[in-house]
N, C-alpha and C positions, 0 to 999 in steps of 0.2 A: 726578795729579789725582783725587780722590775725591769728586766732588760727589753721588754716588749710593750713598752707602755706607749708607743706611737700609735697612731690611729691607722686602720687598716680596713679598706673595703674590698672584699672578694669580688674578682671581676665576673660576676654571674652573668651579665649580658653580653659577654664577648663571643658572639656566635658568628661563625664564618658564614657570609653570604656572598658567594661568589657571583661577580658581574657577567652578564652575557658576553662580554669582551674575553674574559678568561675562558669561557668555554669555547668560544670562537678560536681562541689560541691553541688549546688542545687539539681540536679538530684539524686546525691548519697545520699542526705538527704531524698530525697522522696524514693528511692530504700531501703535504711534502714528501713524507715516507713513501706514500704509494707511487707518487710522481717518479722519484728516484728510484724505486724498484722497478718501475715500468721500463726507465732508461736503462738500468741495469740488465733486465732481461733481454731488451732489444740489443744492447751492446753485446751481450754473450751469444744471442740466437745469430746475429750477423758479423760477429767476429771484429766488432769495431775496436779500433784502438789496440789491436794485436793482442787479444786478451788470452789467446793461446801460445803466445811466444815460447813459453817454458813448458809446454805440454809434455815434452818428452825429457825434462830435465831429471826425472826420477832416475832414469838410466845412468845419469852422470853423478848421482848422490854418492856413490861409494860405500852405502851401507845396505845390508840385505833387505832390512825391512821397508825402505823407501821405495825399492823397486818392486817387491812382491805385494806389497800392500796397495801400490798404485795398479799394478795389474789386475789384482783382485777386484777393484772397483771399476776398472775399464770397461767390463762386459756388462755391468748390472744396469746403470742408469746414466742419463746424459749428464755432462758437468753441470749445465744449468739446473737441472732436478736436486743434483748433490749440493749445490751452492745454496740452494733455497733451503733444503732440509737442514744443513749444518749450520747456517746462519741463525734458523729459527731456534734451534738447540743452542746455540751460542748466546744469543739475546736473552732467551728465556732463563738459561741457568744463571746469567749474571743479575738479572732482575730478582729472580727467585732469591738470590743471595742478599741482595739489598733489601729486600722485603723483610725476611727472616731477621737481618740484624736489628730492625727496629725493635722485635720482641727480645733479642738478646741484650741490646743496650738497655732497655727498660727492666729486664730481669736483673741484670748486674746492679743497676741503681736501686733495686728493692732490696737485694741481698746485703748490699754496702750500706743500708739505710742512709743514702745519699738524698740531701734535700735540694741542692742546686739546681737539679735536672728536671725538676717537677714542671716547670715551666714549659719544657719541650715533649712532656710526656706523651700528649695527645699526637704529636707529630710522630713518635715513634709507633704509637697504635695505628695510626694510618698507613704508615709503611707497610705493615704487615697484610694490608688488604689485597696484595698481589699472591701470596702464598697459596690459597686454595686454587684460584683460576689458573695460575702459572703451573701448579702441580698437575692439575687435570691435562693442560696442554702438553706437558713433558710427557706423561704416559702416552698420550695419543701420539706424540711424535716419534716415541720409541718404538711403537707398533708399526708405523708406516714408514720409518726412516731408519731403523736400526741398522740394516746391511750397509747403508751409506755413511753411517757415523762411526760404526764399531766393527773393525776388521774380525774380532773374536766371534761375531754372530754368522760367519760366512759358512754355509752348508758343508758339513764334512771336515771342517778345519781341526776337530778335536777327534777325529775318527783314523784310527791307523789304518793305512793302506789307501785311503782317500787320495785323490788327486790334489786336493787342497791341504792336506795334513800339515799341521805346524807343530813340531815336537814342544816348542817353548809354550805356545798357546795351549796345547793339550795338558801341560803341567799345571795350569791354572783352572782345569775343568771344574773342579770342586766348587770355585768361587763364582767363575764367569759362565753361569748357566742362565738362560733366559728366565725361567720360572723364579729361580732365587733371586736374580737381579730385580725383577718386578715385585718382589716380596719386599725386598730391601727399599726400594724406591718408594713404594706405597706406605713403608713405615716410616722412612724419613719424613715424608710430606705430611702424614697424618699426624704425627708427634708434634711437628712444627705448627700444622694448622690448629690442632686442638688446644695447644698452650698458648698460642697467640689469641684464640677466641675465648679462652678461659679468662687470661688476664685482662682482656677488653671487658668482657662482662663483669668482673670483679670492679673494675674502675668506674663503670657506668652505675653499677649499684651503690658505690660509694659516692658518687656524685648525688643520688637521689635520697639516700638514708643517713649519710655521714656515719660517724662513730671510726672506732679503729679496727672493727672486727675484719672488715674487708681489707685492710691494709695488711694486717699479719696472715690472712688467707694468701693474699698476693706474694708474700715473702716465701711462704711454704711451697706455692706452685712455682715460683720463680727459680728456687733453690733445686727442685726437682727436673724443672726444665733444662736449666744450666747443665746438671749431670748428664742428662740425655743427649743434648746438643753438643757436648764436648766429644761425644762418640760419633753421633749421626753426621756431625759437620765433616769431620775427616772421611768418614766411609763414603759420603755423598760426593765428596772431591775424588775419591778413588774411582767410583763407579761413574760418575757423569763426566768427568773431565780425564782423568789420568788413563783409563782404560782405552781411551781413543788410541793413544800411543801403546798398544797392548804389549809389545816387547820391552818396553822401557818401564822402569819404576823408580820411585824417589821415596826414601823414608820421611823426607820433610814436607811432601806434597800437600798433605792435609792441612798442615798449618800455613802454609804458602798460599793457598787457595782461601783459606779463611781470612788471613791478612787482607788480601786483595778485596774480599766481600766486605770485611769489617770496616776499613778506612772508607769504601764507597758508600756503606750505609750511614757512616758519621757526617760525609760529605754532604749526603742527599738530605739529612736531618738538619743540617746547618743551612742549606740552600733554601729550603722550604721555610725554615723560620726567618730568613732574611727577606724573601718575598712577602710573607705575611707581615712583618714588621714594616716593610716600606708601603704595604697596602693599608696600614693603619691598624693593624691588629697587634696581638701580643704587647700590649702596651707596659706590662710590668717586666718586659725582657729587657735586660740593660747590656752595656758593654761588658760587663763582668761574665755574663753567661756567653757571648760570642768568644771572649777571651778564652774561657774553658774548652768550648767547642773547637776553637782553633789550636789550642795545645793539644787535643787529643788529636787532630788531623795531623799537625806537625810530628808529634812523636810516633804515630802509628804508621806515618809514610816511612819513617826512619825504620821502624820494625818490620814492615814489608821489605826494605831494602836490605836488611840484615839477613832475613830469610832468603831473598833472592841471591844475595851474594854467597851465602852459605851453601846452598844446593850447587850453584854453578861453580864455585870453588873446588868443592870436593869432587864433582864429576870431572871437572877439569884436570884436576891433580891426579885423580887415580887412572883417567885416561883408559877405562874399560869399555871396549865397543858397544856393548849393548846399553851402556848408560850414556856414552858419549855421543850417540846417534840423536839424541833429543836436541843437543846443541849445534851438532853438524848440520841438521836440517835448517837451523834458524839462524846460523851464522854461516853464510856462504852457500849452502845448500839450494837446489832448484834455481841455479843461476844467480843467486844472491837476492831472491825475491824479498826476503824476509830480514836481510841485515840490517836495513836502515831502520826499520821498526823495532829490532832487538835494541838498538841504542836510544831510539825515540822513547821507548817505553822506561828505561832508566831515567832519561832526562825529565819526562813529564811526570813520573811517579815518585821520584826523589828530588832530583835537582831543583825543579821549580818549588814544590811545596817548602822545600828546606830554605831556600832564599828568599821566598815571598812571605813566609810565616816567622822568620829568624826572630824579628823584634816584637815586643810588646805593643807597641802602637799598632803594627800591621794586623794582629789578631782583633783589634778592635775596630778597625776601618772596614765597613760592609762592603765597599767596593772591591778591596782586596780580597777579603773573604769570598765574595761572590765568584770571582774570577778563579781563585784556588780550588773553590768546590767544583765548579765546571771542568776545570783542568783535571782534577782528579777522577771524576766520573769518566771523562772521556779517556783518560789514561788507563784506568783499569779495565774498562771496556776493551780497550787496545791490548791489555795485557791477556784478557781471555780470549781474544782474537788470536793471539800468538800461540795459547794453549791448544786450540782446536785447529786451526787451518793447516799448519804444515803436516799433522797427522791424518788429516782427512782429505783435503784437496790437493795435496803436494803443491805441484807447480801452476795449479789451475785456479788459483785464489783471485779475488778481486776486491773491490770496494763498493762499488754502486748499490749492488743487491743487499749488501751487509749493512750498509748504512741506512738505506731505505726501510729494511726490516727493523733495524734499531730504532728509527724514529717511530715507526708505527707501534712498537712496544712501550716508548716513552710516553706518547700521546695516551695510549690506553692506561698506563701505569699511573699517570698523573690524573686521569679522570676518576680511577677508583680511589686514590689516595684523597682527592679533593671531596669526593662524596663521604668518605669516612670521617674526614675533618668537621664536614657540616652536621653530622649526627650528633655532636656533643659540644658542649662549652670548650673553647680552646685551651683553657687552663682548668685542671680538675679541682674544683672550688673546695671539696670537703677532704682533699688529701691532707694527712696530719702534717706534712712538711711543706704546705704550699707557702705559708707566710715566710719561711727560712727561704725559699726559693725567689719569692718576690723582693726580698731585701738582701738578696745574695751580693757579696762584694769579695773582691781578690786584691 
C-alpha cells in the first residue's frame, strides 16, 4: 500500500523571527492601554461625562442584594479604586481562560488521535504562556482587592449577630471561606500550569529525539489533564465569577463560562495562525485547516448560545426572586445601564458568527475569518464584563478604565505568546501525524 508516495520535506527551518515592527506594535498596544486608562482615571476623578449618573440606582433596583451589596461596598474604597481592581480581575480571568484553552485544545487533539491540527499545535502551546503569570497576578489581586470584588468576604457577614450578617451567605460558609478559597484557586492554577508545562516539554523533546515514545506519553498526560480540567474549570467559574453575585446561583454556570473561554481560545488560535500565515510563516497550513477552525468557531458559538438561552429561559420561566435578580440587574436594572450590552452580547457572540461563517467559502477567506475572530474575542470579553460589573460596580460602571486595562493585558499577553512561539519550530517536525496535517484536506 503506497498512499504516501508523494515527496515531503519537513519544515525544519520555519522558525519565528519577529520583526522590530511587531515588537513596537505590542508596545503600542500597551501604550494605548495606559493612555486610555489614564483618561478613564481622570474622567472618574473629575466626574467627566456624568460617570455617576446612576450612582444611586441600586436603591431603585427592587432586589435586596443590589441595595445591600452596593451599600456594603460604599464605605470601603472609592469607586475609582474598585473599578481598577474589578477590571484587573475581569481581564485577567478572561486571558487565563483563553490561555488554558490552548492546552485543552491540544489535549483533546492528543486523546482523539487527531492529525489535522498538528500544524497549529505550537500556537496552542504558546497560548498557555499566560497561565503562570496570570495565576500569580490573580492570587495577588485576591489579597489586595477581595473586599471590592466579593461581597462574601465582608467582615462579620457569616457571624450571627453581626451588623453585616447575611443568612444566605452564612449558609455557604463551608465553601466560601478565604483559606479554602485560596487552596482551591492555587490548586486550579497549579494543575493547569503543570500540565501545560509537561505537554510543552514532551513536545520539545519529541522535536529533538523523534520516535513515538513522547507522543504516547503526551496522550496519557492529556487524558489525565482533561479529567482534572473538567472539574477545575467548572469550580473556577463558581469561585472566580459566580461568587461575585453571591446570592445567585446557576447549575449551568460552569459550562457557560467554559463555553465562553473555549470559543475565545479557538478564535485566538485562528487569529494568530492567520497573522503568521500572512507574515509568510506556516507555509504548510492551507484553506482546509482554516475551514476546520472556522467550523469549530461556528459550532461553538451556537453551543455558547444554547447555554446562554437555556440558563436565561429556565430562570425567566421559574421567576424565582433569588435567581431572577441576576437578569433584573442586566435588563433594566441600574437605570438600564447594561440593557444595550445585554442584547449586544447576543448579537456579537451569536448573530454575527452565525451569519458570517455560515457558508463554506467564508471559512476559507482569511479576511472574513480575521474579522470574526476579533469580533468573538471582543464579544466574549464583553460577556465577562456583563458577568462581573453589575454584581460589583452596580451603577458605577464605565468603559475607559476597563478598555485601557484590557489593552495592557492584550499587549503583555501577545509578548509572552510571541516569545513562546520563538522558542521552537512553528511546526513540530517529529510529531507522528505531521505529514497527515500537512496534507490535510476536507
